mmCIF file as Biopython writes it, N, C-alpha, C and O atoms, coordinates in Angstrom:
data_model
#
loop_
_atom_site.group_PDB
_atom_site.id
_atom_site.type_symbol
_atom_site.label_atom_id
_atom_site.label_alt_id
_atom_site.label_comp_id
_atom_site.label_asym_id
_atom_site.label_entity_id
_atom_site.label_seq_id
_atom_site.pdbx_PDB_ins_code
_atom_site.Cartn_x
_atom_site.Cartn_y
_atom_site.Cartn_z
_atom_site.occupancy
_atom_site.B_iso_or_equiv
_atom_site.auth_seq_id
_atom_site.auth_asym_id
_atom_site.pdbx_PDB_model_num
ATOM 1   N N  . MET A ? 1  ? -174.562 -253.375 164.591 1.0 0.0 1  A 1 
ATOM 2   C CA . MET A ? 1  ? -174.644 -251.877 165.712 1.0 0.0 1  A 1 
ATOM 3   C C  . MET A ? 1  ? -174.324 -252.493 166.691 1.0 0.0 1  A 1 
ATOM 4   O O  . MET A ? 1  ? -174.515 -253.670 166.996 1.0 0.0 1  A 1 
ATOM 5   N N  . ARG A ? 2  ? -173.633 -251.372 167.395 1.0 0.0 2  A 1 
ATOM 6   C CA . ARG A ? 2  ? -173.321 -251.685 168.718 1.0 0.0 2  A 1 
ATOM 7   C C  . ARG A ? 2  ? -174.011 -250.635 169.644 1.0 0.0 2  A 1 
ATOM 8   O O  . ARG A ? 2  ? -173.945 -249.518 169.130 1.0 0.0 2  A 1 
ATOM 9   N N  . GLN A ? 3  ? -174.661 -250.641 170.866 1.0 0.0 3  A 1 
ATOM 10  C CA . GLN A ? 3  ? -175.355 -249.723 171.711 1.0 0.0 3  A 1 
ATOM 11  C C  . GLN A ? 3  ? -174.881 -249.938 173.076 1.0 0.0 3  A 1 
ATOM 12  O O  . GLN A ? 3  ? -174.252 -250.965 173.330 1.0 0.0 3  A 1 
ATOM 13  N N  . ARG A ? 4  ? -175.099 -249.154 173.890 1.0 0.0 4  A 1 
ATOM 14  C CA . ARG A ? 4  ? -175.044 -249.064 175.117 1.0 0.0 4  A 1 
ATOM 15  C C  . ARG A ? 4  ? -175.127 -248.033 175.958 1.0 0.0 4  A 1 
ATOM 16  O O  . ARG A ? 4  ? -174.327 -247.102 175.869 1.0 0.0 4  A 1 
ATOM 17  N N  . LEU A ? 5  ? -176.027 -248.057 176.815 1.0 0.0 5  A 1 
ATOM 18  C CA . LEU A ? 5  ? -176.894 -247.360 178.031 1.0 0.0 5  A 1 
ATOM 19  C C  . LEU A ? 5  ? -175.735 -246.352 179.096 1.0 0.0 5  A 1 
ATOM 20  O O  . LEU A ? 5  ? -175.124 -246.653 180.122 1.0 0.0 5  A 1 
ATOM 21  N N  . VAL A ? 6  ? -175.792 -245.249 178.402 1.0 0.0 6  A 1 
ATOM 22  C CA . VAL A ? 6  ? -174.982 -244.357 179.612 1.0 0.0 6  A 1 
ATOM 23  C C  . VAL A ? 6  ? -175.878 -243.513 180.619 1.0 0.0 6  A 1 
ATOM 24  O O  . VAL A ? 6  ? -176.631 -242.600 180.280 1.0 0.0 6  A 1 
ATOM 25  N N  . VAL A ? 7  ? -175.696 -243.917 181.758 1.0 0.0 7  A 1 
ATOM 26  C CA . VAL A ? 7  ? -176.221 -243.248 182.970 1.0 0.0 7  A 1 
ATOM 27  C C  . VAL A ? 7  ? -175.196 -242.369 183.933 1.0 0.0 7  A 1 
ATOM 28  O O  . VAL A ? 7  ? -174.054 -242.677 184.275 1.0 0.0 7  A 1 
ATOM 29  N N  . VAL A ? 8  ? -175.802 -241.420 184.197 1.0 0.0 8  A 1 
ATOM 30  C CA . VAL A ? 8  ? -174.748 -240.281 185.305 1.0 0.0 8  A 1 
ATOM 31  C C  . VAL A ? 8  ? -175.688 -240.020 186.471 1.0 0.0 8  A 1 
ATOM 32  O O  . VAL A ? 8  ? -176.894 -239.840 186.302 1.0 0.0 8  A 1 
ATOM 33  N N  . GLY A ? 9  ? -175.143 -240.007 187.561 1.0 0.0 9  A 1 
ATOM 34  C CA . GLY A ? 9  ? -175.658 -239.597 188.707 1.0 0.0 9  A 1 
ATOM 35  C C  . GLY A ? 9  ? -176.324 -240.937 189.644 1.0 0.0 9  A 1 
ATOM 36  O O  . GLY A ? 9  ? -176.131 -242.060 189.178 1.0 0.0 9  A 1 
ATOM 37  N N  . ASP A ? 10 ? -176.837 -240.857 190.509 1.0 0.0 10 A 1 
ATOM 38  C CA . ASP A ? 10 ? -177.426 -241.919 191.283 1.0 0.0 10 A 1 
ATOM 39  C C  . ASP A ? 10 ? -179.142 -242.483 191.110 1.0 0.0 10 A 1 
ATOM 40  O O  . ASP A ? 10 ? -179.915 -242.020 190.271 1.0 0.0 10 A 1 
ATOM 41  N N  . GLU A ? 11 ? -179.427 -243.369 191.920 1.0 0.0 11 A 1 
ATOM 42  C CA . GLU A ? 11 ? -180.739 -243.634 191.777 1.0 0.0 11 A 1 
ATOM 43  C C  . GLU A ? 11 ? -181.883 -242.202 191.905 1.0 0.0 11 A 1 
ATOM 44  O O  . GLU A ? 11 ? -183.022 -242.119 191.447 1.0 0.0 11 A 1 
ATOM 45  N N  . GLN A ? 12 ? -181.192 -241.300 192.597 1.0 0.0 12 A 1 
ATOM 46  C CA . GLN A ? 12 ? -181.983 -240.331 193.117 1.0 0.0 12 A 1 
ATOM 47  C C  . GLN A ? 12 ? -182.181 -239.066 192.313 1.0 0.0 12 A 1 
ATOM 48  O O  . GLN A ? 12 ? -183.154 -238.320 192.203 1.0 0.0 12 A 1 
ATOM 49  N N  . ASP A ? 13 ? -181.016 -239.046 191.804 1.0 0.0 13 A 1 
ATOM 50  C CA . ASP A ? 13 ? -180.900 -238.136 190.313 1.0 0.0 13 A 1 
ATOM 51  C C  . ASP A ? 13 ? -179.832 -238.671 189.483 1.0 0.0 13 A 1 
ATOM 52  O O  . ASP A ? 13 ? -178.606 -238.660 189.593 1.0 0.0 13 A 1 
ATOM 53  N N  . PHE A ? 14 ? -180.721 -239.187 188.535 1.0 0.0 14 A 1 
ATOM 54  C CA . PHE A ? 14 ? -179.419 -239.473 187.510 1.0 0.0 14 A 1 
ATOM 55  C C  . PHE A ? 14 ? -180.298 -238.929 186.144 1.0 0.0 14 A 1 
ATOM 56  O O  . PHE A ? 14 ? -181.473 -238.570 186.067 1.0 0.0 14 A 1 
ATOM 57  N N  . VAL A ? 15 ? -179.255 -239.017 185.126 1.0 0.0 15 A 1 
ATOM 58  C CA . VAL A ? 15 ? -179.649 -238.779 183.671 1.0 0.0 15 A 1 
ATOM 59  C C  . VAL A ? 15 ? -179.100 -239.910 182.868 1.0 0.0 15 A 1 
ATOM 60  O O  . VAL A ? 15 ? -178.055 -240.491 183.164 1.0 0.0 15 A 1 
ATOM 61  N N  . ALA A ? 16 ? -179.819 -240.186 181.878 1.0 0.0 16 A 1 
ATOM 62  C CA . ALA A ? 16 ? -179.647 -241.530 180.896 1.0 0.0 16 A 1 
ATOM 63  C C  . ALA A ? 16 ? -179.933 -241.077 179.357 1.0 0.0 16 A 1 
ATOM 64  O O  . ALA A ? 16 ? -180.756 -240.302 178.869 1.0 0.0 16 A 1 
ATOM 65  N N  . ALA A ? 17 ? -178.640 -242.102 178.657 1.0 0.0 17 A 1 
ATOM 66  C CA . ALA A ? 17 ? -178.901 -241.818 177.264 1.0 0.0 17 A 1 
ATOM 67  C C  . ALA A ? 17 ? -178.531 -243.216 176.856 1.0 0.0 17 A 1 
ATOM 68  O O  . ALA A ? 17 ? -178.035 -243.980 177.685 1.0 0.0 17 A 1 
ATOM 69  N N  . MET A ? 18 ? -178.809 -243.682 175.287 1.0 0.0 18 A 1 
ATOM 70  C CA . MET A ? 18 ? -178.662 -244.917 174.758 1.0 0.0 18 A 1 
ATOM 71  C C  . MET A ? 18 ? -178.050 -244.318 173.606 1.0 0.0 18 A 1 
ATOM 72  O O  . MET A ? 18 ? -178.589 -243.330 173.106 1.0 0.0 18 A 1 
ATOM 73  N N  . VAL A ? 19 ? -176.843 -244.856 173.053 1.0 0.0 19 A 1 
ATOM 74  C CA . VAL A ? 19 ? -176.148 -244.840 172.311 1.0 0.0 19 A 1 
ATOM 75  C C  . VAL A ? 19 ? -175.767 -245.776 171.516 1.0 0.0 19 A 1 
ATOM 76  O O  . VAL A ? 19 ? -175.296 -246.820 171.966 1.0 0.0 19 A 1 
ATOM 77  N N  . PHE A ? 20 ? -175.933 -245.513 169.982 1.0 0.0 20 A 1 
ATOM 78  C CA . PHE A ? 20 ? -175.899 -246.712 169.020 1.0 0.0 20 A 1 
ATOM 79  C C  . PHE A ? 20 ? -174.901 -246.007 168.197 1.0 0.0 20 A 1 
ATOM 80  O O  . PHE A ? 20 ? -174.750 -244.786 168.137 1.0 0.0 20 A 1 
ATOM 81  N N  . VAL A ? 21 ? -173.952 -247.306 167.298 1.0 0.0 21 A 1 
ATOM 82  C CA . VAL A ? 21 ? -172.983 -246.916 166.566 1.0 0.0 21 A 1 
ATOM 83  C C  . VAL A ? 21 ? -173.303 -247.930 165.363 1.0 0.0 21 A 1 
ATOM 84  O O  . VAL A ? 21 ? -173.694 -249.080 165.560 1.0 0.0 21 A 1 
ATOM 85  N N  . THR A ? 22 ? -173.128 -247.469 164.319 1.0 0.0 22 A 1 
ATOM 86  C CA . THR A ? 22 ? -173.194 -248.702 163.006 1.0 0.0 22 A 1 
ATOM 87  C C  . THR A ? 22 ? -171.859 -248.981 162.773 1.0 0.0 22 A 1 
ATOM 88  O O  . THR A ? 22 ? -170.838 -248.513 163.278 1.0 0.0 22 A 1 
ATOM 89  N N  . SER A ? 23 ? -172.110 -250.167 161.573 1.0 0.0 23 A 1 
ATOM 90  C CA . SER A ? 23 ? -170.740 -250.500 161.136 1.0 0.0 23 A 1 
ATOM 91  C C  . SER A ? 23 ? -170.200 -249.760 160.822 1.0 0.0 23 A 1 
ATOM 92  O O  . SER A ? 23 ? -169.002 -249.897 161.066 1.0 0.0 23 A 1 
ATOM 93  N N  . SER A ? 24 ? -170.563 -248.597 160.155 1.0 0.0 24 A 1 
ATOM 94  C CA . SER A ? 24 ? -170.181 -247.531 159.065 1.0 0.0 24 A 1 
ATOM 95  C C  . SER A ? 24 ? -169.593 -246.508 159.898 1.0 0.0 24 A 1 
ATOM 96  O O  . SER A ? 24 ? -168.934 -245.624 159.351 1.0 0.0 24 A 1 
ATOM 97  N N  . GLY A ? 25 ? -169.772 -246.515 161.364 1.0 0.0 25 A 1 
ATOM 98  C CA . GLY A ? 25 ? -169.367 -245.809 162.017 1.0 0.0 25 A 1 
ATOM 99  C C  . GLY A ? 25 ? -170.295 -244.575 162.571 1.0 0.0 25 A 1 
ATOM 100 O O  . GLY A ? 25 ? -169.958 -243.855 163.510 1.0 0.0 25 A 1 
ATOM 101 N N  . ARG A ? 26 ? -171.307 -244.473 161.962 1.0 0.0 26 A 1 
ATOM 102 C CA . ARG A ? 26 ? -172.281 -243.922 162.150 1.0 0.0 26 A 1 
ATOM 103 C C  . ARG A ? 26 ? -173.141 -243.773 163.800 1.0 0.0 26 A 1 
ATOM 104 O O  . ARG A ? 26 ? -173.707 -244.682 164.408 1.0 0.0 26 A 1 
ATOM 105 N N  . SER A ? 27 ? -173.011 -242.520 164.160 1.0 0.0 27 A 1 
ATOM 106 C CA . SER A ? 27 ? -173.250 -242.592 165.689 1.0 0.0 27 A 1 
ATOM 107 C C  . SER A ? 27 ? -174.851 -242.022 165.818 1.0 0.0 27 A 1 
ATOM 108 O O  . SER A ? 27 ? -175.181 -241.254 164.914 1.0 0.0 27 A 1 
ATOM 109 N N  . THR A ? 28 ? -175.967 -242.350 166.947 1.0 0.0 28 A 1 
ATOM 110 C CA . THR A ? 28 ? -176.875 -241.850 166.883 1.0 0.0 28 A 1 
ATOM 111 C C  . THR A ? 28 ? -176.991 -241.784 168.723 1.0 0.0 28 A 1 
ATOM 112 O O  . THR A ? 28 ? -176.515 -242.726 169.357 1.0 0.0 28 A 1 
ATOM 113 N N  . VAL A ? 29 ? -177.520 -240.845 169.315 1.0 0.0 29 A 1 
ATOM 114 C CA . VAL A ? 29 ? -177.568 -240.642 170.961 1.0 0.0 29 A 1 
ATOM 115 C C  . VAL A ? 29 ? -179.335 -240.118 170.938 1.0 0.0 29 A 1 
ATOM 116 O O  . VAL A ? 29 ? -179.949 -239.131 170.531 1.0 0.0 29 A 1 
ATOM 117 N N  . VAL A ? 30 ? -179.735 -241.637 171.745 1.0 0.0 30 A 1 
ATOM 118 C CA . VAL A ? 30 ? -181.094 -241.169 172.231 1.0 0.0 30 A 1 
ATOM 119 C C  . VAL A ? 30 ? -181.098 -241.035 173.739 1.0 0.0 30 A 1 
ATOM 120 O O  . VAL A ? 30 ? -180.742 -241.831 174.608 1.0 0.0 30 A 1 
ATOM 121 N N  . LYS A ? 31 ? -181.627 -239.735 173.816 1.0 0.0 31 A 1 
ATOM 122 C CA . LYS A ? 31 ? -181.724 -239.396 175.688 1.0 0.0 31 A 1 
ATOM 123 C C  . LYS A ? 31 ? -182.795 -239.775 176.194 1.0 0.0 31 A 1 
ATOM 124 O O  . LYS A ? 31 ? -183.791 -239.203 175.752 1.0 0.0 31 A 1 
ATOM 125 N N  . LEU A ? 32 ? -182.969 -240.587 177.018 1.0 0.0 32 A 1 
ATOM 126 C CA . LEU A ? 32 ? -184.103 -241.010 177.800 1.0 0.0 32 A 1 
ATOM 127 C C  . LEU A ? 32 ? -184.660 -240.545 178.896 1.0 0.0 32 A 1 
ATOM 128 O O  . LEU A ? 32 ? -185.728 -240.947 179.358 1.0 0.0 32 A 1 
ATOM 129 N N  . THR A ? 33 ? -183.752 -239.420 179.494 1.0 0.0 33 A 1 
ATOM 130 C CA . THR A ? 33 ? -184.249 -238.520 180.258 1.0 0.0 33 A 1 
ATOM 131 C C  . THR A ? 33 ? -183.997 -236.895 180.277 1.0 0.0 33 A 1 
ATOM 132 O O  . THR A ? 33 ? -183.140 -236.467 179.504 1.0 0.0 33 A 1 
ATOM 133 N N  . SER A ? 34 ? -184.567 -236.144 180.960 1.0 0.0 34 A 1 
ATOM 134 C CA . SER A ? 34 ? -184.380 -234.822 180.239 1.0 0.0 34 A 1 
ATOM 135 C C  . SER A ? 34 ? -182.860 -234.326 181.063 1.0 0.0 34 A 1 
ATOM 136 O O  . SER A ? 34 ? -182.649 -234.640 182.235 1.0 0.0 34 A 1 
ATOM 137 N N  . ASP A ? 35 ? -181.968 -233.585 180.309 1.0 0.0 35 A 1 
ATOM 138 C CA . ASP A ? 35 ? -180.787 -233.276 180.718 1.0 0.0 35 A 1 
ATOM 139 C C  . ASP A ? 35 ? -180.672 -231.827 180.468 1.0 0.0 35 A 1 
ATOM 140 O O  . ASP A ? 35 ? -180.542 -231.446 179.305 1.0 0.0 35 A 1 
ATOM 141 N N  . PRO A ? 36 ? -180.718 -230.711 181.747 1.0 0.0 36 A 1 
ATOM 142 C CA . PRO A ? 36 ? -180.692 -229.537 181.240 1.0 0.0 36 A 1 
ATOM 143 C C  . PRO A ? 36 ? -179.510 -228.954 181.505 1.0 0.0 36 A 1 
ATOM 144 O O  . PRO A ? 36 ? -179.304 -227.773 181.228 1.0 0.0 36 A 1 
ATOM 145 N N  . THR A ? 37 ? -178.811 -229.562 181.947 1.0 0.0 37 A 1 
ATOM 146 C CA . THR A ? 37 ? -177.303 -228.979 182.111 1.0 0.0 37 A 1 
ATOM 147 C C  . THR A ? 37 ? -176.175 -229.845 181.602 1.0 0.0 37 A 1 
ATOM 148 O O  . THR A ? 37 ? -174.984 -229.898 181.911 1.0 0.0 37 A 1 
ATOM 149 N N  . ASN A ? 38 ? -176.999 -230.588 180.620 1.0 0.0 38 A 1 
ATOM 150 C CA . ASN A ? 38 ? -175.781 -231.437 179.730 1.0 0.0 38 A 1 
ATOM 151 C C  . ASN A ? 38 ? -174.952 -232.407 180.732 1.0 0.0 38 A 1 
ATOM 152 O O  . ASN A ? 38 ? -173.821 -232.664 180.317 1.0 0.0 38 A 1 
ATOM 153 N N  . ARG A ? 39 ? -175.263 -232.925 181.829 1.0 0.0 39 A 1 
ATOM 154 C CA . ARG A ? 39 ? -174.073 -234.018 182.411 1.0 0.0 39 A 1 
ATOM 155 C C  . ARG A ? 39 ? -173.888 -234.788 181.539 1.0 0.0 39 A 1 
ATOM 156 O O  . ARG A ? 39 ? -172.688 -235.043 181.439 1.0 0.0 39 A 1 
ATOM 157 N N  . LEU A ? 40 ? -174.592 -235.379 180.730 1.0 0.0 40 A 1 
ATOM 158 C CA . LEU A ? 40 ? -173.934 -236.603 180.095 1.0 0.0 40 A 1 
ATOM 159 C C  . LEU A ? 40 ? -173.372 -236.448 178.705 1.0 0.0 40 A 1 
ATOM 160 O O  . LEU A ? 40 ? -173.798 -237.350 177.985 1.0 0.0 40 A 1 
ATOM 161 N N  . ALA A ? 41 ? -172.430 -235.482 177.973 1.0 0.0 41 A 1 
ATOM 162 C CA . ALA A ? 41 ? -171.900 -234.936 177.105 1.0 0.0 41 A 1 
ATOM 163 C C  . ALA A ? 41 ? -170.899 -235.636 177.125 1.0 0.0 41 A 1 
ATOM 164 O O  . ALA A ? 41 ? -170.615 -236.384 176.189 1.0 0.0 41 A 1 
ATOM 165 N N  . GLU A ? 42 ? -169.970 -235.484 178.522 1.0 0.0 42 A 1 
ATOM 166 C CA . GLU A ? 42 ? -168.577 -236.126 178.491 1.0 0.0 42 A 1 
ATOM 167 C C  . GLU A ? 42 ? -168.672 -237.562 178.088 1.0 0.0 42 A 1 
ATOM 168 O O  . GLU A ? 42 ? -167.980 -238.139 177.249 1.0 0.0 42 A 1 
ATOM 169 N N  . SER A ? 43 ? -169.875 -238.163 178.996 1.0 0.0 43 A 1 
ATOM 170 C CA . SER A ? 43 ? -169.732 -239.629 179.143 1.0 0.0 43 A 1 
ATOM 171 C C  . SER A ? 43 ? -170.025 -240.287 177.567 1.0 0.0 43 A 1 
ATOM 172 O O  . SER A ? 43 ? -169.492 -241.283 177.077 1.0 0.0 43 A 1 
ATOM 173 N N  . ILE A ? 44 ? -170.903 -239.516 177.045 1.0 0.0 44 A 1 
ATOM 174 C CA . ILE A ? 44 ? -171.710 -239.670 175.966 1.0 0.0 44 A 1 
ATOM 175 C C  . ILE A ? 44 ? -170.654 -239.824 174.589 1.0 0.0 44 A 1 
ATOM 176 O O  . ILE A ? 44 ? -170.817 -240.634 173.677 1.0 0.0 44 A 1 
ATOM 177 N N  . ASP A ? 45 ? -169.692 -238.961 174.687 1.0 0.0 45 A 1 
ATOM 178 C CA . ASP A ? 45 ? -168.323 -238.704 173.998 1.0 0.0 45 A 1 
ATOM 179 C C  . ASP A ? 45 ? -167.434 -239.980 174.090 1.0 0.0 45 A 1 
ATOM 180 O O  . ASP A ? 45 ? -167.125 -240.688 173.132 1.0 0.0 45 A 1 
ATOM 181 N N  . ALA A ? 46 ? -167.113 -240.145 175.236 1.0 0.0 46 A 1 
ATOM 182 C CA . ALA A ? 46 ? -166.218 -241.547 175.671 1.0 0.0 46 A 1 
ATOM 183 C C  . ALA A ? 46 ? -166.728 -242.699 175.185 1.0 0.0 46 A 1 
ATOM 184 O O  . ALA A ? 46 ? -165.929 -243.556 174.810 1.0 0.0 46 A 1 
ATOM 185 N N  . CYS A ? 47 ? -168.184 -242.954 175.093 1.0 0.0 47 A 1 
ATOM 186 C CA . CYS A ? 47 ? -168.864 -244.103 175.302 1.0 0.0 47 A 1 
ATOM 187 C C  . CYS A ? 47 ? -169.058 -244.141 173.836 1.0 0.0 47 A 1 
ATOM 188 O O  . CYS A ? 47 ? -169.223 -245.269 173.371 1.0 0.0 47 A 1 
ATOM 189 N N  . THR A ? 48 ? -169.074 -242.981 172.872 1.0 0.0 48 A 1 
ATOM 190 C CA . THR A ? 48 ? -169.042 -243.215 171.392 1.0 0.0 48 A 1 
ATOM 191 C C  . THR A ? 48 ? -167.683 -243.262 170.679 1.0 0.0 48 A 1 
ATOM 192 O O  . THR A ? 48 ? -167.647 -243.593 169.494 1.0 0.0 48 A 1 
ATOM 193 N N  . ARG A ? 49 ? -166.646 -242.967 171.298 1.0 0.0 49 A 1 
ATOM 194 C CA . ARG A ? 49 ? -165.429 -243.167 171.003 1.0 0.0 49 A 1 
ATOM 195 C C  . ARG A ? 49 ? -165.131 -244.879 171.151 1.0 0.0 49 A 1 
ATOM 196 O O  . ARG A ? 49 ? -164.516 -245.546 170.319 1.0 0.0 49 A 1 
ATOM 197 N N  . ASP A ? 50 ? -165.693 -245.359 172.344 1.0 0.0 50 A 1 
ATOM 198 C CA . ASP A ? 50 ? -165.603 -246.519 172.620 1.0 0.0 50 A 1 
ATOM 199 C C  . ASP A ? 50 ? -166.124 -247.227 171.665 1.0 0.0 50 A 1 
ATOM 200 O O  . ASP A ? 50 ? -165.152 -247.869 171.267 1.0 0.0 50 A 1 
ATOM 201 N N  . LEU A ? 51 ? -167.120 -247.571 170.961 1.0 0.0 51 A 1 
ATOM 202 C CA . LEU A ? 51 ? -168.393 -247.973 170.573 1.0 0.0 51 A 1 
ATOM 203 C C  . LEU A ? 51 ? -167.652 -248.163 169.140 1.0 0.0 51 A 1 
ATOM 204 O O  . LEU A ? 51 ? -167.506 -249.258 168.598 1.0 0.0 51 A 1 
ATOM 205 N N  . LYS A ? 52 ? -167.227 -246.977 168.637 1.0 0.0 52 A 1 
ATOM 206 C CA . LYS A ? 52 ? -166.687 -246.928 167.729 1.0 0.0 52 A 1 
ATOM 207 C C  . LYS A ? 52 ? -165.207 -247.528 167.225 1.0 0.0 52 A 1 
ATOM 208 O O  . LYS A ? 52 ? -164.941 -247.798 166.054 1.0 0.0 52 A 1 
ATOM 209 N N  . GLY A ? 53 ? -164.439 -247.656 168.197 1.0 0.0 53 A 1 
ATOM 210 C CA . GLY A ? 53 ? -162.997 -248.419 168.206 1.0 0.0 53 A 1 
ATOM 211 C C  . GLY A ? 53 ? -163.879 -250.231 168.372 1.0 0.0 53 A 1 
ATOM 212 O O  . GLY A ? 53 ? -163.231 -251.137 167.848 1.0 0.0 53 A 1 
ATOM 213 N N  . LEU A ? 54 ? -165.073 -250.595 168.972 1.0 0.0 54 A 1 
ATOM 214 C CA . LEU A ? 54 ? -164.885 -251.669 169.080 1.0 0.0 54 A 1 
ATOM 215 C C  . LEU A ? 54 ? -165.403 -252.106 167.557 1.0 0.0 54 A 1 
ATOM 216 O O  . LEU A ? 54 ? -164.984 -253.143 167.041 1.0 0.0 54 A 1 
ATOM 217 N N  . GLU A ? 55 ? -166.257 -251.313 166.947 1.0 0.0 55 A 1 
ATOM 218 C CA . GLU A ? 55 ? -166.716 -251.664 165.637 1.0 0.0 55 A 1 
ATOM 219 C C  . GLU A ? 55 ? -165.382 -251.777 165.021 1.0 0.0 55 A 1 
ATOM 220 O O  . GLU A ? 55 ? -164.970 -252.911 165.263 1.0 0.0 55 A 1 
ATOM 221 N N  . LYS A ? 56 ? -164.593 -251.162 164.387 1.0 0.0 56 A 1 
ATOM 222 C CA . LYS A ? 56 ? -163.301 -251.321 164.087 1.0 0.0 56 A 1 
ATOM 223 C C  . LYS A ? 56 ? -162.625 -252.222 164.314 1.0 0.0 56 A 1 
ATOM 224 O O  . LYS A ? 56 ? -161.909 -252.546 163.367 1.0 0.0 56 A 1 
ATOM 225 N N  . SER A ? 57 ? -162.483 -253.088 165.636 1.0 0.0 57 A 1 
ATOM 226 C CA . SER A ? 57 ? -161.981 -254.333 166.157 1.0 0.0 57 A 1 
ATOM 227 C C  . SER A ? 57 ? -162.589 -255.462 165.567 1.0 0.0 57 A 1 
ATOM 228 O O  . SER A ? 57 ? -161.954 -256.381 165.051 1.0 0.0 57 A 1 
ATOM 229 N N  . VAL A ? 58 ? -164.102 -255.379 165.660 1.0 0.0 58 A 1 
ATOM 230 C CA . VAL A ? 58 ? -164.786 -256.409 164.890 1.0 0.0 58 A 1 
ATOM 231 C C  . VAL A ? 58 ? -164.740 -256.654 163.674 1.0 0.0 58 A 1 
ATOM 232 O O  . VAL A ? 58 ? -164.600 -257.757 163.146 1.0 0.0 58 A 1 
ATOM 233 N N  . LEU A ? 59 ? -164.880 -255.439 163.082 1.0 0.0 59 A 1 
ATOM 234 C CA . LEU A ? 59 ? -164.712 -255.750 161.426 1.0 0.0 59 A 1 
ATOM 235 C C  . LEU A ? 59 ? -163.283 -255.891 161.164 1.0 0.0 59 A 1 
ATOM 236 O O  . LEU A ? 59 ? -163.116 -256.519 160.118 1.0 0.0 59 A 1 
ATOM 237 N N  . GLY A ? 60 ? -161.865 -255.441 161.886 1.0 0.0 60 A 1 
ATOM 238 C CA . GLY A ? 60 ? -161.025 -256.279 161.345 1.0 0.0 60 A 1 
ATOM 239 C C  . GLY A ? 60 ? -160.703 -257.810 161.659 1.0 0.0 60 A 1 
ATOM 240 O O  . GLY A ? 60 ? -159.792 -258.490 161.188 1.0 0.0 60 A 1 
ATOM 241 N N  . VAL A ? 61 ? -161.612 -258.149 162.509 1.0 0.0 61 A 1 
ATOM 242 C CA . VAL A ? 61 ? -161.443 -259.440 162.815 1.0 0.0 61 A 1 
ATOM 243 C C  . VAL A ? 61 ? -162.068 -260.102 161.839 1.0 0.0 61 A 1 
ATOM 244 O O  . VAL A ? 61 ? -161.577 -261.173 161.484 1.0 0.0 61 A 1 
ATOM 245 N N  . VAL A ? 62 ? -162.977 -259.735 161.358 1.0 0.0 62 A 1 
ATOM 246 C CA . VAL A ? 62 ? -164.056 -260.353 160.647 1.0 0.0 62 A 1 
ATOM 247 C C  . VAL A ? 62 ? -163.453 -260.249 158.758 1.0 0.0 62 A 1 
ATOM 248 O O  . VAL A ? 62 ? -163.763 -261.076 157.901 1.0 0.0 62 A 1 
ATOM 249 N N  . ALA A ? 63 ? -162.687 -259.186 158.562 1.0 0.0 63 A 1 
ATOM 250 C CA . ALA A ? 63 ? -162.136 -259.184 157.532 1.0 0.0 63 A 1 
ATOM 251 C C  . ALA A ? 63 ? -160.913 -260.002 157.244 1.0 0.0 63 A 1 
ATOM 252 O O  . ALA A ? 63 ? -160.632 -260.415 156.118 1.0 0.0 63 A 1 
ATOM 253 N N  . ASP A ? 64 ? -160.010 -260.271 158.616 1.0 0.0 64 A 1 
ATOM 254 C CA . ASP A ? 64 ? -159.137 -261.207 158.253 1.0 0.0 64 A 1 
ATOM 255 C C  . ASP A ? 64 ? -159.416 -262.534 157.810 1.0 0.0 64 A 1 
ATOM 256 O O  . ASP A ? 64 ? -158.493 -263.291 157.506 1.0 0.0 64 A 1 
#
């Protein structure tokens, strides 16, 4: 399983979430702060795609 912290904003005004992706490609997002304007959406999507790509590359290396 891979995970990454996603933070948007600065130290005065930020939103944060943890993104988890399993080796089967299943993703879970746990928001650590409230995000009423959904500022994290784009960053979470990008992070999820990145982590899924990393999982595939890691599994490919293991399978070789």
